[in-house]
N, C-alpha and C positions, 0 to 999 in steps of 0.2 A: 725262322721261328721268332727271331727278334722283332721282325716287322709285324708278325701276327700279334705278339704281346703288346707292342706299342699301339697298334690300331685299337686293341681292346681298351687300353687305358684312356686313349683319346676319345673314343666313341662313348665309353661309359661316362667320362667326365662331361662330355657335351650333353648326354641324355639327362643326367641328374642335374647338372647346372642349369640347363634350359628349363627343366621342370621347376626348380626352386625359384628361378627368376620369374617365370610365368605365374607361379602361384602367389607371389608376394603381393600382387595387386588384386587378387580375387577375393570375393566374399565367400563365406563358408558354404552358402547354398550353391555356389558355382563349382566347387571342388570335385563333385562326382564325375563331371564331364571328363576330367583329365586324370582322375585318381587311378583308374585301371592301368593306363599307359605308364603313369608314374611308378606305380608299384612294380609293374613288369620291368621297367628300365632299371629300377634300383636293384632288382634281383637277377638281372640278366648277365649272361656270359657270352663272350664272342664264340662264334662257330662258323665253319666254312661249309658252304653247300657242296655236297658230293653228287647228289642226284635228286631230281624231282620225280617221284613215283606217280603221284596224281596231285590233284589240286590241294589236298590237305595232308599229304604224307610225304616226308622228305628223308633222305639219308644225310646226316650231318656229321662233321668232323670237329672234335674239340678235345684238347688235351691229349692228342695222339691216338684217340680211339673214335670209332664211328658208332652212331646209334640211329635208330629209326624214330623220327619225330612225327607225332600226330598233332596237327594244329588245332588248338581250341578256338571256339567262337564261330565256327562255320560248319556247314554241311554242304559238300560239293556234289555235283552230278557224278553218277557212276560212269565208268569208262564206256559201257555199252548204252548209255543213256544219251538223249539228245543234248548237244552242246558239251558233253563230257570230254571228248577228245580235244575240242577247241579250247575249252577252259584250261585243261592240263597243259596244252601247248603254250597258251598265253602266260601261265605261271612259270613254265620252264624258261621262257624268254626274260621274265622279270627276275628270276633267280638262276642265272647261269652258273654252271659249274665253277667253283672257286670263289663265288661272291661271299664276302664276310658279312654276317648279320648278328643281331643280338637275340639270344634265346633265353626266355624265362621258363624254367622247367617247373612242372606241377604234378609230379608223380608219374605213375605208369598205368596203362589200361590192362584189360584182361589178356591182351595179345602180347604183352611185354613191350609195347611201344612207349616211348617217353611222351608224355603229354606236355604241352607248353604253348606259350605265345612267342611269336616272332616279330621283332622290331627291325625295320629297315633304317639304318643310319642315313642321315641326309645332311648335306652341308649347304643347301640352297639358302639364299638370303631370306626368302619368304618363310621357310621353316625354321630358320635360326638354329639349326642343329637338332631340332626336335625329332626324335625317331618316329617313323610312321608304322602303326600297327598293321601287320600284314592282313589279319582277319578283316579289319575295317576296310582296307583297300579292296579286298576280294568282293566284299558285299557291295561297295560303291560301284565297282566296275561290272557288277552282274555276273561274276564268275562263280558265286556260291550263295547259298542261303545263309542268313544270319542264324546262329544257334546261341541264344542267350535266354534260356528258360527262367533263370532267376532275375533277369533284367538288371544285371550289374553294370552294363555299359550304356550310359546315357546316349540317346540319339541313334542307337543301333537299328531299332524298328523303322525309324524315319529314313535311315540310309537305304534300307531294303525297299521301302515304299517308293522312294524317289527313283531307284534303279528300275523298278517295275514300271513306273509311270513313264519313264523315258525310253523304255524298251531296250535297256542295255543287256548285253550278253544273253544269259539264259531266259531273259524276259522278252526277247525279240519278238516272239510270236504270241505274246499275251499270257495272262495269268493261267488260262485254261490249259495251255501247253507246258507250263512249267511245273512238272510233277516232282514233288520232293523225293530225294533218294530213298527215304524210309518207305514211302508208298511204292516207289518203283521196284524195290526189292520184293515186294509182296505180289507184284503182277505176274500173271502167267504169260506164256509166249505170245498169245493172241493180243493181250492188252499192251504188251511191250511194242509189238509191231504197230499197233494203232497210234501210240503216242510218239514212236520214233520216226515214223515216216510222214507225218503230216506237216512238218515244218522244214523249210529249206534253210540250211545254215551256211 
């Protein structure tokens, strides 16, 4: 427990300190690029990964209790959808059981899940301790679609466009085969077979 609390204090200090240092030399028109991550880091708490259910749903442990977290900022392939199992497996490897991350909670959804952002603490020289937003990482790697209807995150649309252009993850077989989860859920069995079987993963 002492290690867990110490890690939180160090990670939190690194996140906020790096943000303050990085923002010192920015113009006001440059701040929106990092403001979302900065706000999330400032409000984050340490949590330990218990289980990855799918690409955007996790069981987390914090303060001696567990909760189900629904990641904001992305919409991931369904488990029965093309690339769904591969994406979930990739995230499970990125977030192994026991990994400590930072979670910024943002209320609950209709299913009782905690909504929030996940930040991955890093100590690499290049990142200088700056936490990496998990939702952004998933989009860049092609493991999920960006979900940013209010366009709060600068560059998010460009991240998805680049992943699609380079054929990463769910974009491997082109835009026509990358069916959004919302559309996939509306398909009947015939249409699901059509889009599930036409691309080799």
